[in-house]
N, CA, C and O of each residue as an XYZ file, in Angstrom:
696
protein
N     138.245    114.145    270.985
C     136.899    114.635    270.733
C     135.910    113.551    271.146
O     136.094    112.371    270.848
N     134.872    113.972    271.828
C     133.814    113.073    272.264
C     132.540    113.465    271.534
O     132.115    114.619    271.587
N     131.937    112.510    270.859
C     130.675    112.759    270.171
C     129.544    112.447    271.136
O     129.471    111.351    271.691
N     128.667    113.416    271.329
C     127.527    113.271    272.222
C     126.253    113.109    271.405
O     126.248    113.321    270.192
N     125.176    112.733    272.080
C     123.875    112.685    271.424
C     123.502    114.071    270.910
O     124.099    115.077    271.292
N     122.514    114.097    270.045
C     121.975    115.349    269.488
C     122.982    116.109    268.634
O     122.816    117.310    268.418
N     124.032    115.431    268.137
C     124.966    116.057    267.211
C     126.027    116.946    267.826
O     126.676    117.712    267.114
N     126.218    116.861    269.136
C     127.221    117.693    269.800
C     128.578    117.005    269.816
O     128.668    115.781    269.912
N     129.616    117.798    269.721
C     130.989    117.328    269.884
C     131.612    118.110    271.032
O     131.469    119.329    271.121
N     132.297    117.398    271.897
C     132.930    117.995    273.062
C     134.408    117.663    273.012
O     134.790    116.516    272.778
N     135.244    118.680    273.236
C     136.682    118.432    273.267
C     137.299    119.266    274.375
O     136.771    120.317    274.739
N     138.421    118.795    274.913
C     139.106    119.599    275.931
C     139.499    120.955    275.355
O     139.975    121.048    274.224
N     139.293    122.003    276.148
C     139.710    123.340    275.730
C     141.232    123.422    275.770
O     141.873    122.883    276.673
N     141.790    124.094    274.797
C     143.239    124.296    274.716
C     143.531    125.778    274.920
O     142.641    126.621    274.807
N     144.787    126.079    275.221
C     145.145    127.497    275.389
C     144.861    128.276    274.107
O     144.619    129.482    274.162
N     144.889    127.613    272.966
C     144.571    128.278    271.703
C     143.108    128.735    271.648
O     142.748    129.568    270.816
N     142.274    128.196    272.526
C     140.862    128.585    272.588
C     140.625    129.799    273.480
O     139.504    130.302    273.553
N     141.656    130.270    274.153
C     141.489    131.331    275.155
C     140.855    132.595    274.579
O     140.013    133.209    275.234
N     141.238    132.990    273.381
C     140.677    134.220    272.794
C     139.181    134.064    272.542
O     138.404    134.980    272.812
N     138.782    132.922    272.033
C     137.360    132.681    271.783
C     136.588    132.635    273.089
O     135.518    133.233    273.201
N     137.123    131.931    274.076
C     136.444    131.831    275.369
C     136.353    133.208    276.025
O     135.324    133.548    276.608
N     137.409    133.992    275.935
C     137.379    135.350    276.491
C     136.285    136.183    275.814
O     135.579    136.941    276.479
N     136.150    136.043    274.517
C     135.101    136.761    273.782
C     133.718    136.315    274.252
O     132.848    137.147    274.509
N     133.517    135.002    274.363
C     132.230    134.489    274.835
C     131.906    134.991    276.235
O     130.782    135.414    276.506
N     132.892    134.944    277.118
C     132.649    135.323    278.515
C     132.374    136.811    278.684
O     131.844    137.233    279.712
N     132.732    137.606    277.684
C     132.445    139.040    277.728
C     131.038    139.367    277.230
O     130.583    140.502    277.371
N     130.347    138.387    276.650
C     128.977    138.611    276.189
C     128.092    138.905    277.400
O     128.184    138.201    278.405
N     127.241    139.924    277.329
C     126.425    140.304    278.490
C     125.609    139.157    279.085
O     125.478    139.066    280.305
N     125.055    138.276    278.236
C     124.228    137.186    278.758
C     125.044    136.145    279.523
O     124.472    135.352    280.271
N     126.354    136.130    279.354
C     127.225    135.225    280.114
C     127.902    135.968    281.257
O     127.934    135.477    282.385
N     128.430    137.120    280.978
C     129.164    137.875    281.994
C     128.315    138.107    283.231
O     128.825    138.055    284.350
N     127.044    138.358    283.047
C     126.136    138.628    284.170
C     126.142    137.492    285.192
O     126.022    137.736    286.393
N     126.281    136.250    284.719
C     126.178    135.093    285.607
C     127.532    134.493    285.953
O     127.710    133.980    287.058
N     128.481    134.544    285.042
C     129.780    133.902    285.264
C     130.793    134.837    285.914
O     131.644    134.376    286.675
N     130.726    136.120    285.640
C     131.680    137.092    286.194
C     133.126    136.713    285.873
O     134.019    136.865    286.706
N     133.345    136.215    284.646
C     134.683    135.812    284.209
C     135.018    136.442    282.865
O     135.561    135.781    281.979
N     134.696    137.711    282.719
C     135.040    138.416    281.485
C     136.490    138.884    281.594
O     136.785    140.076    281.686
N     137.364    137.909    281.581
C     138.795    138.101    281.780
C     139.506    138.334    280.455
O     138.950    138.123    279.377
N     140.757    138.777    280.572
C     141.611    138.942    279.400
C     141.970    137.573    278.819
O     141.825    136.540    279.473
N     142.437    137.597    277.587
C     142.894    136.358    276.939
C     144.009    135.730    277.777
O     144.043    134.513    277.961
N     144.914    136.557    278.279
C     146.035    136.035    279.081
C     145.539    135.337    280.348
O     146.067    134.297    280.742
N     144.531    135.913    280.971
C     143.973    135.283    282.180
C     143.305    133.965    281.824
O     143.378    133.015    282.603
N     142.656    133.883    280.670
C     142.038    132.629    280.240
C     143.093    131.579    279.882
O     142.892    130.393    280.142
N     144.205    131.997    279.294
C     145.304    131.056    279.039
C     145.746    130.445    280.366
O     145.925    129.232    280.471
N     145.918    131.291    281.369
C     146.324    130.825    282.699
C     145.265    129.890    283.301
O     145.603    128.840    283.848
N     144.011    130.266    283.201
C     142.914    129.467    283.762
C     142.826    128.092    283.082
O     142.702    127.072    283.760
N     142.888    128.068    281.773
C     142.808    126.797    281.048
C     144.001    125.908    281.376
O     143.850    124.695    281.528
N     145.183    126.502    281.487
C     146.381    125.736    281.843
C     146.250    125.149    283.241
O     146.581    123.985    283.465
N     145.768    125.957    284.180
C     145.603    125.500    285.567
C     144.575    124.377    285.642
O     144.818    123.345    286.267
N     143.425    124.583    285.001
C     142.390    123.546    285.040
C     142.868    122.252    284.386
O     142.636    121.164    284.912
N     143.525    122.372    283.258
C     143.978    121.182    282.530
C     145.031    120.391    283.302
O     145.154    119.179    283.125
N     145.783    121.071    284.151
C     146.841    120.407    284.914
C     146.349    119.828    286.234
O     147.076    119.080    286.887
N     145.129    120.163    286.636
C     144.645    119.737    287.945
C     143.619    118.626    287.884
O     143.353    118.054    286.827
N     143.050    118.332    289.040
C     142.022    117.289    289.161
C     140.632    117.867    289.334
O     139.650    117.124    289.313
N     140.527    119.179    289.504
C     139.241    119.793    289.864
C     138.227    119.757    288.734
O     137.105    119.286    288.919
N     138.613    120.250    287.568
C     137.634    120.354    286.486
C     138.272    120.133    285.128
O     139.490    120.192    284.962
N     137.402    119.877    284.164
C     137.827    119.668    282.783
C     137.175    120.762    281.942
O     135.965    120.727    281.717
N     137.961    121.732    281.475
C     137.393    122.772    280.613
C     137.241    122.226    279.192
O     138.138    121.568    278.665
N     136.093    122.512    278.588
C     135.820    121.963    277.257
C     135.183    123.016    276.355
O     134.579    123.985    276.816
N     135.339    122.789    275.067
C     134.644    123.565    274.050
C     133.647    122.614    273.406
O     133.969    121.461    273.119
N     132.442    123.104    273.182
C     131.410    122.273    272.586
C     131.036    122.856    271.225
O     130.994    124.071    271.029
N     130.767    121.940    270.294
C     130.397    122.326    268.930
C     129.138    121.584    268.512
O     128.823    120.516    269.038
N     128.441    122.157    267.579
C     127.330    121.493    266.903
C     127.457    121.865    265.439
O     127.786    123.006    265.113
N     127.204    120.924    264.563
C     127.362    121.156    263.123
C     128.750    121.703    262.799
O     128.898    122.578    261.946
N     129.764    121.179    263.489
C     131.169    121.549    263.309
C     131.479    123.007    263.662
O     132.529    123.522    263.277
N     130.583    123.674    264.386
C     130.814    125.064    264.802
C     130.912    125.136    266.324
O     129.981    124.763    267.038
N     132.062    125.624    266.811
C     132.215    125.844    268.244
C     131.227    126.919    268.669
O     131.114    127.961    268.024
N     130.507    126.660    269.765
C     129.523    127.653    270.200
C     129.488    127.854    271.707
O     128.802    128.758    272.185
N     130.210    127.034    272.472
C     130.096    127.200    273.913
C     131.240    126.607    274.700
O     132.075    125.857    274.194
N     131.235    126.981    275.959
C     132.247    126.567    276.926
C     131.562    125.739    278.005
O     130.492    126.099    278.496
N     132.191    124.630    278.365
C     131.646    123.712    279.370
C     132.744    123.381    280.366
O     133.897    123.169    279.988
N     132.379    123.338    281.635
C     133.276    122.811    282.661
C     132.600    121.610    283.295
O     131.483    121.703    283.804
N     133.288    120.492    283.256
C     132.845    119.280    283.935
C     133.720    119.141    285.166
O     134.936    119.308    285.086
N     133.114    118.837    286.302
C     133.929    118.752    287.510
C     133.385    117.707    288.469
O     132.184    117.443    288.529
N     134.312    117.122    289.216
C     133.933    116.225    290.298
C     133.571    117.097    291.492
O     134.386    117.887    291.968
N     132.360    116.949    291.962
C     131.888    117.784    293.059
C     132.783    117.625    294.285
O     132.980    118.586    295.029
N     133.326    116.437    294.506
C     134.167    116.214    295.692
C     135.399    117.125    295.718
O     135.980    117.343    296.781
N     135.802    117.656    294.562
C     136.942    118.567    294.489
C     136.508    120.036    294.490
O     137.351    120.926    294.380
N     135.222    120.294    294.612
C     134.680    121.639    294.475
C     134.068    122.112    295.792
O     133.675    121.304    296.634
N     133.993    123.419    295.953
C     133.357    123.983    297.158
C     131.905    123.550    297.280
O     131.365    123.517    298.386
N     131.261    123.217    296.166
C     129.862    122.802    296.188
C     129.640    121.610    297.118
O     128.560    121.475    297.693
N     130.624    120.759    297.271
C     130.497    119.580    298.132
C     130.169    119.945    299.577
O     129.614    119.130    300.314
N     130.508    121.160    299.980
C     130.235    121.614    301.346
C     128.787    122.033    301.545
O     128.367    122.259    302.680
N     128.011    122.142    300.465
C     126.681    122.721    300.552
C     125.530    121.730    300.380
O     124.370    122.110    300.536
N     125.823    120.488    300.066
C     124.758    119.479    299.992
C     125.390    118.123    300.262
O     126.614    117.994    300.266
N     124.572    117.127    300.484
C     125.059    115.777    300.780
C     125.543    115.123    299.491
O     124.856    114.291    298.899
N     126.726    115.514    299.077
C     127.269    115.024    297.812
C     127.783    113.600    297.964
O     128.098    113.131    299.058
N     127.852    112.943    296.831
C     128.396    111.598    296.753
C     129.777    111.702    296.110
O     130.038    112.620    295.333
N     130.635    110.782    296.428
C     132.004    110.787    295.905
C     132.049    110.812    294.380
O     133.001    111.334    293.799
N     131.040    110.260    293.734
C     131.059    110.126    292.280
C     130.187    111.146    291.547
O     130.025    111.046    290.331
N     129.627    112.115    292.254
C     128.809    113.139    291.595
C     129.660    113.957    290.621
O     130.792    114.334    290.920
N     129.088    114.212    289.470
C     129.674    115.125    288.497
C     128.892    116.428    288.528
O     127.676    116.422    288.724
N     129.580    117.538    288.337
C     128.943    118.841    288.199
C     129.207    119.378    286.810
O     130.166    118.988    286.144
N     128.338    120.281    286.385
C     128.476    120.836    285.037
C     128.138    122.327    285.049
O     127.174    122.763    285.677
N     128.964    123.090    284.336
C     128.721    124.507    284.055
C     128.695    124.657    282.540
O     129.539    124.087    281.848
N     127.751    125.406    282.026
C     127.619    125.575    280.576
C     127.402    127.051    280.248
O     126.603    127.734    280.888
N     128.127    127.523    279.242
C     127.945    128.879    278.722
C     127.838    128.802    277.205
O     128.767    128.352    276.534
N     126.719    129.236    276.673
C     126.550    129.286    275.220
C     127.018    130.659    274.770
O     126.327    131.662    274.945
N     128.208    130.677    274.188
C     128.867    131.937    273.863
C     128.432    132.575    272.570
O     128.381    133.801    272.469
N     128.119    131.767    271.583
C     127.702    132.328    270.295
C     126.288    132.871    270.435
O     125.342    132.108    270.631
N     126.144    134.178    270.336
C     124.863    134.847    270.558
C     123.785    134.296    269.627
O     122.622    134.197    270.019
N     124.157    133.941    268.409
C     123.171    133.425    267.450
C     122.628    132.059    267.868
O     121.594    131.620    267.363
N     123.318    131.389    268.787
C     122.884    130.067    269.255
C     122.134    130.138    270.586
O     121.535    129.148    271.007
N     122.158    131.278    271.243
C     121.543    131.440    272.550
C     120.023    131.577    272.424
O     119.527    132.208    271.491
N     119.293    130.984    273.366
C     117.844    131.132    273.407
C     117.095    130.322    272.373
O     115.947    130.638    272.061
N     117.711    129.290    271.835
C     117.080    128.488    270.777
C     116.897    127.020    271.177
O     116.710    126.162    270.314
N     116.951    126.730    272.478
C     116.749    125.356    272.934
C     117.992    124.497    272.885
O     117.951    123.320    273.241
N     119.094    125.075    272.449
C     120.343    124.325    272.347
C     120.850    123.911    273.730
O     121.380    122.813    273.896
N     120.687    124.781    274.712
C     121.177    124.504    276.062
C     120.561    123.259    276.660
O     121.279    122.418    277.201
N     119.256    123.122    276.577
C     118.608    121.945    277.175
C     119.015    120.659    276.466
O     119.186    119.621    277.105
N     119.171    120.729    275.141
C     119.612    119.537    274.402
C     121.050    119.179    274.782
O     121.384    118.006    274.951
N     121.894    120.203    274.914
C     123.279    119.965    275.316
C     123.353    119.411    276.733
O     124.101    118.466    276.985
N     122.592    119.982    277.659
C     122.618    119.513    279.051
C     122.160    118.058    279.155
O     122.719    117.280    279.927
N     121.157    117.702    278.387
C     120.703    116.300    278.386
C     121.799    115.394    277.822
O     122.084    114.339    278.389
N     122.410    115.799    276.715
C     123.469    114.982    276.096
C     124.672    114.865    277.029
O     125.245    113.783    277.160
N     125.060    115.961    277.678
C     126.192    115.924    278.607
C     125.915    115.009    279.794
O     126.744    114.170    280.145
N     124.744    115.175    280.409
C     124.440    114.351    281.578
C     124.279    112.881    281.188
O     124.701    112.001    281.939
N     123.682    112.602    280.041
C     123.595    111.214    279.564
C     124.993    110.629    279.388
O     125.244    109.489    279.780
N     125.903    111.406    278.799
C     127.268    110.921    278.563
C     128.000    110.675    279.878
O     128.673    109.655    280.028
N     127.877    111.592    280.827
C     128.554    111.411    282.122
C     128.011    110.195    282.867
O     128.781    109.398    283.404
N     126.701    110.055    282.900
C     126.100    108.904    283.585
C     126.448    107.599    282.867
O     126.653    106.568    283.506
N     126.513    107.652    281.545
C     126.854    106.458    280.777
C     128.302    106.054    280.901
O     128.620    104.865    280.880
N     129.187    107.029    281.031
C     130.630    106.746    281.076
C     131.111    106.327    282.462
O     132.156    105.688    282.585
N     130.371    106.675    283.490
C     130.805    106.407    284.861
C     129.720    105.631    285.602
O     128.784    106.230    286.133
N     129.836    104.303    285.644
C     128.792    103.498    286.275
C     128.616    103.785    287.773
O     127.569    103.470    288.339
N     129.625    104.375    288.418
C     129.504    104.701    289.840
C     128.794    106.034    290.079
O     128.397    106.332    291.205
N     128.638    106.819    289.046
C     127.977    108.124    289.174
C     126.467    107.910    289.156
O     125.915    107.346    288.211
N     125.812    108.371    290.215
C     124.352    108.278    290.292
C     123.661    109.566    289.890
O     122.467    109.573    289.592
N     124.435    110.686    289.883
C     123.788    111.958    289.566
C     124.779    112.993    289.038
O     125.967    112.993    289.359
N     124.222    113.868    288.214
C     124.935    115.023    287.687
C     124.226    116.238    288.278
O     122.997    116.307    288.282
N     125.004    117.191    288.775
C     124.411    118.331    289.469
C     124.819    119.648    288.820
O     125.805    119.735    288.087
N     124.027    120.655    289.117
C     124.319    122.015    288.668
C     123.813    122.967    289.739
O     122.949    122.623    290.546
N     124.375    124.178    289.728
C     123.935    125.159    290.712
C     123.786    126.534    290.071
O     124.519    127.468    290.395
N     122.807    126.644    289.140
C     122.601    127.949    288.507
C     122.096    128.982    289.512
O     121.446    128.647    290.503
N     122.409    130.232    289.232
C     121.883    131.320    290.041
C     120.355    131.252    290.010
O     119.759    131.046    288.953
N     119.736    131.424    291.156
C     118.273    131.311    291.258
C     117.556    132.317    290.353
O     116.426    132.074    289.927
N     118.209    133.443    290.058
C     117.608    134.466    289.205
C     117.868    134.248    287.714
O     117.332    134.983    286.884
N     118.677    133.254    287.366
C     118.981    132.971    285.961
C     117.900    132.040    285.415
O     118.119    130.841    285.248
N     116.732    132.616    285.143
C     115.572    131.803    284.757
C     115.807    131.019    283.468
O     115.313    129.900    283.334
N     116.549    131.583    282.520
C     116.820    130.872    281.271
C     117.623    129.598    281.549
O     117.323    128.543    280.990
N     118.623    129.693    282.395
C     119.435    128.535    282.734
C     118.628    127.511    283.539
O     118.693    126.312    283.268
N     117.884    127.981    284.509
C     117.069    127.078    285.335
C     116.083    126.307    284.449
O     115.896    125.102    284.619
N     115.460    127.011    283.510
C     114.517    126.351    282.596
C     115.215    125.313    281.723
O     114.675    124.233    281.484
N     116.409    125.638    281.252
C     117.147    124.689    280.404
C     117.506    123.432    281.191
O     117.354    122.321    280.684
N     117.980    123.599    282.421
C     118.296    122.420    283.240
C     117.042    121.592    283.484
O     117.082    120.367    283.367
N     115.937    122.234    283.819
C     114.692    121.503    284.072
C     114.238    120.752    282.819
O     113.821    119.597    282.904
N     114.318    121.402    281.663
C     113.916    120.757    280.410
C     114.821    119.585    280.054
O     114.423    118.697    279.300
N     116.049    119.580    280.599
C     117.002    118.493    280.337
C     116.874    117.365    281.364
O     117.669    116.425    281.355
N     115.885    117.454    282.242
C     115.658    116.383    283.202
C     116.267    116.608    284.571
O     116.228    115.711    285.413
N     116.830    117.782    284.815
C     117.354    118.104    286.134
C     116.187    118.533    287.021
O     115.285    119.242    286.575
N     116.216    118.097    288.280
C     115.138    118.381    289.222
C     115.651    119.317    290.309
O     116.753    119.138    290.826
N     114.854    120.301    290.646
C     115.206    121.249    291.719
C     115.264    120.514    293.053
O     114.348    119.777    293.420
N     116.372    120.735    293.772
C     116.541    120.095    295.071
C     116.629    121.107    296.208
O     116.888    120.734    297.352
N     116.416    122.374    295.904
C     116.428    123.393    296.941
C     117.442    124.479    296.670
O     118.272    124.384    295.766
N     117.346    125.522    297.489
C     118.242    126.665    297.359
C     119.517    126.445    298.159
O     119.511    125.801    299.208
N     120.610    126.995    297.638
C     121.901    126.978    298.323
C     122.409    128.415    298.412
O     122.395    129.148    297.423
N     122.849    128.806    299.582
C     123.459    130.126    299.715
C     124.963    129.960    299.575
O     125.656    129.623    300.535
N     125.460    130.201    298.364
C     126.887    130.122    298.075
C     127.514    131.488    298.356
O     126.795    132.480    298.474
N     128.832    131.555    298.465
C     129.475    132.838    298.769
C     129.143    133.960    297.781
O     129.067    135.126    298.169
N     128.944    133.610    296.505
C     128.746    134.646    295.496
C     127.349    134.693    294.885
O     127.082    135.504    293.999
N     126.448    133.812    295.364
C     125.103    133.813    294.776
C     124.166    132.923    295.590
O     124.596    132.088    296.385
N     122.884    133.130    295.363
C     121.887    132.171    295.828
C     121.615    131.274    294.633
O     121.198    131.746    293.575
N     121.849    129.990    294.803
C     121.754    129.043    293.694
C     120.620    128.056    293.925
O     120.152    127.864    295.047
N     120.198    127.445    292.846
C     119.287    126.310    292.922
C     120.124    125.066    292.691
O     120.827    124.964    291.685
N     120.054    124.125    293.609
C     120.691    122.835    293.369
C     119.756    122.060    292.454
O     118.594    121.818    292.781
N     120.290    121.676    291.296
C     119.501    120.911    290.329
C     120.232    119.615    290.046
O     121.445    119.602    289.834
N     119.469    118.506    290.045
C     120.071    117.183    289.984
C     119.418    116.364    288.882
O     118.195    116.302    288.757
N     120.276    115.740    288.091
C     119.806    114.772    287.083
C     120.311    113.407    287.522
O     121.515    113.209    287.685
N     119.399    112.469    287.714
C     119.772    111.124    288.143
C     119.649    110.152    286.958
O     119.159    110.502    285.884
N     120.105    108.944    287.196
C     120.017    107.920    286.143
C     118.575    107.705    285.694
O     118.297    107.579    284.502
N     117.679    107.666    286.647
C     116.262    107.579    286.304
C     115.685    108.962    286.487
O     115.492    109.423    287.612
N     115.410    109.623    285.380
C     114.951    111.003    285.421
C     113.618    111.064    286.148
O     112.678    110.337    285.828
N     113.561    111.956    287.140
C     112.331    112.138    287.895
C     111.448    113.156    287.178
O     111.935    114.125    286.596
N     110.171    112.920    287.232
C     109.227    113.840    286.573
C     108.990    115.090    287.393
O     108.225    115.962    286.981
């Protein structure tokens, strides 16, 4: 378990979390953007695959000892995103889904994104930036990233969406 600023706790997702993650991913506010409203069995497979590889680290995040969301931390160099911008070998990427409906839309996302990016930048002295690529139409997500200090770097046409490249650097740009 990793304790982050703002009272967040982050831990690697386990196969035992698959049912909860499947429930979260089926929520309309997440399914619309993630398109991963999979069965519990498919999530068991996904978590096992991610945990065994180098691409990403699936995590469950909690606040006040209550699990409320799913996070994927990934090295951009291992992701398709590296093909779409001038990535650095040490860039970290982040995906966040706030699954508990009662926690959505209350400013938790921006606080979590700031705490996550602070932790990644603090833990890896070679990392100069943390990136995200929310769908350009996901205004709630774009606003949360911006409020957490991520700066818009332009549009990316990815295979499944038009995204905004958003970057948080060590020295947050205004």
